[in-house]
Phi, psi and omega in degrees: 000133181287159180290157183296320180295323180292321177296319179296319179295323177294325180287319185275318184230089180294146181295317180243134182297339181268016180290131179274118182291351177291338181292333181294139180283127180296325177298321179294319178296319179294320178299317177300314180294325176295318179294317179297319180296317180297314181294321181293319182284326183271335180068222185287350179295336178296317179292325175296319177295321177295321176295321180294324177296316178300316179295321178293324175298315179296317178297320179296320177295316181296318178293322178298314180293323179295320177298319177295319179298316178296320178299315178293324178295316179295322176298318179296318178297318179296317179297315180296320180292326177291319177298319179298319179293326181287311184284325182236079179299146184296332180293330183266333178287340175297325180295323181290330180284348178274088185287339185282338181245097183299330182292323178290325176296317180294321177298315180297315180297321179295315182295316179294320178298317178295320179298314179297318178298315180294316180295321178296320180294319178295317179295322178296319179296317178298317179296317180295317179296319178295319178296322178292322178294319178296320179296320180292326181284330185259000000 
């Protein structure tokens, strides 16, 4: 579709005097007249509406990015709480909270230490195997 200014120029000042005005598409001329009528009747509010549309687009992008940031933050909190539940099971942290009996506190610390050590060893083994597989593929 040709630009509106080019259509107006073709209607008012044809490039060649022998240009047949029948060639111009009536729908293009009507679209141009509709746009001119809308701008004429609404006046400067049209430009205000265009600015509001731009502001709403910017607001939409900002809200979209905020939703992603909140989602990632919630994902991080969920992952950290899951890691806490895995490394420090509630059954063994109860022993640490019993301050009056030092033997139970030591037992709880020992159980949690062994749990953390075993989970770390398993994760290290998985990491080493994954690194070897990647090395063989590349």
